[in-house]
MARBA-3410 file (N, C-alpha, C, O; in Angstrom, 1 decimal):
104
75.2,107.3,95.8,74.2,106.3,96.3,73.5,106.1,95.0,73.3,106.9,94.1 ~ 73.0,104.6,95.0,72.3,103.9,94.1,71.0,103.7,94.5,70.7,103.7,95.7 ~ 70.0,103.5,93.5,68.8,103.2,93.6,68.3,101.8,92.5,68.5,101.7,91.3 ~ 67.8,101.0,93.3,67.6,99.6,92.4,66.2,99.1,92.6,65.6,99.1,93.7 ~ 65.6,98.8,91.5,64.3,98.2,91.8,64.3,96.8,91.4,64.7,96.4,90.2
64.0,96.2,92.2,64.0,94.6,92.3,62.5,93.9,92.3,61.6,94.1,93.1 ~ 62.5,93.1,91.3,61.2,92.2,91.4,61.5,90.7,91.2,61.9,90.2,90.2 ~ 61.2,89.9,92.4,61.4,88.6,92.5,60.1,87.7,92.3,59.1,87.8,93.0 ~ 60.3,87.0,91.3,59.2,86.2,91.1,59.4,84.7,91.3,60.1,84.2,90.6 ~ 58.7,83.9,92.3,58.9,82.7,92.6,58.1,81.9,91.5,57.0,82.3,91.2
58.8,80.8,91.0,58.1,79.8,90.0,57.9,78.6,90.4,58.9,78.1,91.0 ~ 56.9,77.7,90.3,56.9,76.3,90.7,56.4,76.5,92.2,56.9,75.8,93.1 ~ 55.5,77.2,92.5,54.9,77.2,93.7,53.5,76.5,93.6,53.0,76.2,92.5 ~ 52.8,76.3,94.8,51.6,75.4,95.0,50.5,76.3,94.8,49.4,75.8,94.5 ~ 50.6,77.5,94.8,49.6,78.4,94.7,49.8,79.6,93.7,51.0,79.8,93.4
48.9,80.5,93.1,49.2,81.4,92.3,49.4,82.9,93.2,49.8,84.0,92.7 ~ 49.1,82.9,94.4,49.2,83.7,95.4,50.7,83.9,95.7,51.5,83.0,95.9 ~ 51.0,85.1,95.8,52.4,85.3,96.2,52.9,86.0,97.2,54.1,86.2,97.5 ~ 51.8,86.6,98.1,51.9,87.6,99.2,52.7,87.0,100.2,53.3,87.8,100.9 ~ 52.8,85.7,100.5,53.5,85.1,101.6,55.1,85.2,101.0,56.0,85.5,101.7
55.2,85.1,100.0,56.6,85.4,99.4,57.2,86.8,99.7,58.2,87.0,100.2 ~ 56.3,87.5,99.2,56.6,89.1,99.4,56.8,89.5,100.9,57.7,90.2,101.3 ~ 55.8,88.8,101.7,56.1,89.4,103.3,57.4,88.7,103.6,58.2,89.4,104.3 ~ 57.9,87.5,103.2,59.3,86.8,103.6,60.3,88.0,103.1,61.1,88.4,103.9 ~ 60.2,88.5,102.0,61.3,89.4,101.3,61.1,90.6,102.1,62.2,91.0,102.5
60.1,91.2,102.5,60.0,92.3,103.3,60.9,92.1,104.7,61.7,93.0,105.1 ~ 60.7,90.9,105.4,61.1,90.7,106.5,62.8,90.6,106.5,63.5,90.8,107.4 ~ 63.2,90.2,105.4,64.7,90.2,105.1,65.2,91.5,105.0,66.3,91.8,105.5 ~ 64.4,92.5,104.3,64.9,93.7,104.1,64.7,94.6,105.5,65.3,95.6,105.7 ~ 63.8,94.0,106.3,63.5,94.7,107.8,64.8,94.6,108.5,65.3,95.6,109.0
65.4,93.2,108.5,66.4,92.6,109.3,67.7,93.0,108.4,68.7,92.4,108.8 ~ 67.8,93.6,107.7,69.1,93.8,106.8,70.2,94.7,107.6,69.8,95.8,108.0 ~ 71.3,94.3,107.9,72.4,94.6,108.4,73.0,96.0,107.8,73.3,97.1,108.4 ~ 73.0,95.8,106.4,73.3,97.1,105.6,72.5,98.3,105.6,71.2,98.4,105.8 ~ 73.3,99.3,105.4,72.7,100.6,105.6,71.9,100.9,104.2,72.5,101.2,103.1
70.6,100.7,104.2,69.8,101.0,103.0,68.4,101.4,103.6,68.0,101.3,104.8 ~ 67.8,102.0,102.4,66.4,102.4,102.7,65.6,101.6,101.5,66.1,101.3,100.4 ~ 64.4,101.2,101.9,63.7,100.5,100.9,62.1,101.0,100.8,61.6,101.5,101.8 ~ 61.5,100.7,99.7,60.2,101.0,99.7,59.5,99.8,99.0,59.9,99.5,97.8 ~ 58.5,99.2,99.5,57.5,98.2,98.7,56.5,99.0,97.8,56.0,100.0,98.2
56.3,98.5,96.8,55.4,99.1,95.7,54.4,97.6,95.5,54.6,96.5,96.0 ~ 53.5,98.0,94.8,52.6,96.8,94.2,53.3,96.0,93.3,52.8,94.9,93.2 ~ 54.2,96.3,92.6,54.8,95.5,91.7,56.4,94.8,91.9,56.9,93.8,91.3 ~ 57.0,95.7,92.8,58.4,95.7,93.1,58.8,96.1,94.5,58.0,96.2,95.3 ~ 60.2,96.3,94.6,60.6,97.1,95.8,61.8,97.7,95.3,62.6,97.2,94.4
62.0,99.0,95.9,62.9,100.0,95.6,63.9,100.0,96.9,63.6,100.0,98.0 ~ 65.0,100.0,96.3,66.1,99.9,97.4,67.1,100.9,97.1,67.5,101.0,95.9 ~ 67.7,101.8,98.3,68.5,102.9,98.1,69.6,102.6,98.9,69.3,102.3,100.0 ~ 70.8,102.7,98.6,72.0,102.6,99.4,73.2,102.5,98.5,73.1,102.6,97.3 ~ 74.4,102.2,99.2,75.5,102.0,98.6,75.5,100.9,97.5,74.9,99.9,97.8
75.9,100.9,96.3,75.9,99.7,95.4,76.0,98.4,95.9,75.1,97.5,95.8 ~ 77.2,98.2,96.7,77.7,97.1,97.3,76.6,96.5,98.0,76.2,95.4,97.7 ~ 76.1,97.3,99.0,75.1,96.9,99.8,73.8,96.5,99.3,73.2,95.5,99.7 ~ 73.4,97.2,98.5,72.1,96.7,97.6,72.6,95.4,96.8,71.9,94.4,97.0 ~ 73.5,95.2,96.2,73.7,93.9,95.5,73.9,92.8,96.7,73.5,91.6,96.4
74.4,92.9,97.9,74.4,91.9,98.9,72.9,91.6,99.3,72.5,90.5,99.4 ~ 72.1,92.7,99.6,70.6,92.3,99.8,70.0,91.7,99.0,69.3,90.7,99.3 ~ 70.2,92.1,97.6,69.3,91.4,96.6,69.9,89.9,96.6,69.0,89.1,96.4 ~ 70.9,89.6,96.8,71.4,88.3,96.6,70.5,87.6,98.0,70.0,86.5,97.7 ~ 70.4,88.0,99.1,69.8,87.4,100.1,68.1,87.4,99.7,67.4,86.5,100.1
67.7,88.4,99.0,66.2,88.4,98.7,65.9,87.3,97.6,64.8,86.6,97.5 ~ 67.2,87.3,96.6,66.7,86.3,95.6,66.8,84.8,96.2,66.1,83.9,95.7 ~ 67.5,84.4,97.4,67.4,83.2,98.0,66.2,83.0,98.9,65.9,81.8,99.2 ~ 65.4,84.0,99.2,64.4,83.9,100.2,63.4,82.9,99.5,63.2,81.9,100.2 ~ 62.8,83.0,98.4,61.7,82.0,97.8,62.1,80.7,97.8,61.4,79.8,98.1
63.3,80.5,97.5,64.0,79.1,97.5,63.7,78.5,98.8,63.2,77.3,98.9 ~ 64.1,79.3,100.1,64.1,78.7,101.4,62.5,78.6,101.8,62.1,78.0,102.8 ~ 61.8,79.1,100.9,60.3,78.7,101.3,59.6,77.9,100.6,58.4,77.8,100.7 ~ 60.3,77.2,99.7,60.0,76.0,98.8,59.9,76.1,97.3,59.6,75.1,96.6 ~ 60.0,77.4,96.8,60.1,77.7,95.4,60.9,76.9,94.6,62.0,76.8,95.0
60.7,76.3,93.5,61.5,75.5,92.8,62.5,76.3,91.7,63.5,75.8,91.2 ~ 61.9,77.6,91.6,62.7,78.3,90.4,62.3,79.8,91.0,61.2,80.0,91.6 ~ 63.1,80.6,90.7,63.1,82.2,91.2,63.7,82.9,89.9,64.8,82.7,89.4 ~ 62.8,83.9,89.4,63.1,84.7,88.5,63.4,86.4,89.2,62.5,86.9,89.9 ~ 64.4,86.9,88.9,64.8,88.2,89.5,65.2,89.1,88.5,66.1,88.8,87.7
64.4,90.4,88.6,64.7,91.3,87.6,65.3,92.6,88.4,64.8,93.0,89.4 ~ 66.3,93.1,88.0,67.1,94.4,88.7,67.1,95.6,87.6,67.3,95.4,86.4 ~ 66.9,96.6,88.2,67.0,97.9,87.4,67.9,98.8,88.6,67.6,99.0,89.8 ~ 69.2,99.2,88.0,69.9,100.1,89.0,70.1,101.4,88.3,70.5,101.5,87.2 ~ 69.7,102.4,89.1,70.3,103.6,88.6,71.4,104.2,89.5,71.1,104.5,90.7
72.5,104.4,89.1,73.8,104.6,89.9,74.2,105.8,89.4,74.9,105.7,88.4 ~ 73.9,107.0,89.9,74.3,108.4,89.5,75.5,108.8,90.4,75.4,108.6,91.6 ~ 76.5,109.2,89.7,77.7,109.7,90.7,78.3,111.0,90.6,79.4,111.4,91.1 ~ 77.4,111.7,89.6,77.7,113.1,89.6,77.2,113.9,90.7,77.8,114.9,90.9 ~ 76.2,113.6,91.5,75.8,114.3,92.5,74.7,113.2,93.2,74.3,112.2,92.6
74.5,113.6,94.6,73.6,112.8,95.4,72.3,112.8,94.9,71.7,113.9,94.6 ~ 71.8,111.5,94.9,70.5,111.2,94.6,69.8,110.3,95.6,70.4,109.6,96.5 ~ 68.5,110.3,95.4,67.7,109.5,96.7,66.3,109.3,95.9,66.0,109.9,94.8 ~ 65.7,108.4,96.5,64.4,108.1,96.1,63.4,109.4,96.2,62.7,109.8,95.2 ~ 63.5,110.0,97.4,62.7,111.2,97.5,63.1,112.2,96.5,62.2,112.8,95.8
64.4,112.5,96.4,64.9,113.6,95.4,64.3,113.3,94.0,63.8,114.3,93.4 ~ 64.3,111.8,93.4,63.7,111.9,92.3,62.4,112.1,92.3,62.0,112.8,91.4 ~ 61.6,111.7,93.0,60.2,112.2,93.2,60.0,113.7,93.1,59.4,114.3,92.2 ~ 60.5,114.3,94.1,60.4,115.7,94.1,60.7,116.3,92.8,60.1,117.3,92.3 ~ 61.7,115.8,92.2,61.9,116.5,90.7,60.9,116.5,89.8,60.6,117.6,89.2
60.3,115.3,89.8,59.1,115.1,88.9,57.9,116.1,89.4,57.3,116.8,88.7 ~ 57.7,116.0,90.8,56.6,116.8,91.5,56.8,118.4,90.9,55.8,119.1,90.4 ~ 58.3,118.9,91.1,58.6,120.2,90.5,58.2,120.5,89.1,57.6,121.6,88.9 ~ 58.4,119.6,88.3,58.2,119.8,86.8,56.6,119.9,86.6,56.1,120.7,85.8 ~ 55.8,119.0,87.5,54.4,119.0,87.4,53.8,120.3,87.9,52.7,120.8,87.5
54.5,120.9,88.9,53.9,122.2,89.3,54.2,123.4,88.4,53.4,124.3,88.3 ~ 55.2,123.4,87.7,55.8,124.4,86.7,54.7,124.3,85.6,54.3,125.4,85.1 ~ 54.2,123.3,85.2,53.3,123.0,84.2,51.9,123.5,84.4,51.2,123.7,83.4 ~ 51.5,123.8,85.6,50.3,124.4,86.1,50.2,125.9,85.8,49.2,126.5,86.2
END
């Protein structure tokens, strides 16, 4: 299972506010037929699932601001694809929490 962090920035919009674009992207994620898990953060969205599914979803997410009138879209993607053992968003966070608790 892979984990990807994606940031999609519409450029050439009429306003500096991007919340409507973010909401449109979240709607696409909610309606995704692929088996994924996702979390919105203040700066990006984290998606967990099979790599092929993640890439299909990201393609649709990239197109979403164009459909809403953006003239240009910049998409940044980071992928963590660990294959030696099963991982997840929660597992990664729990690993850090465990380290923090050891240091106390």
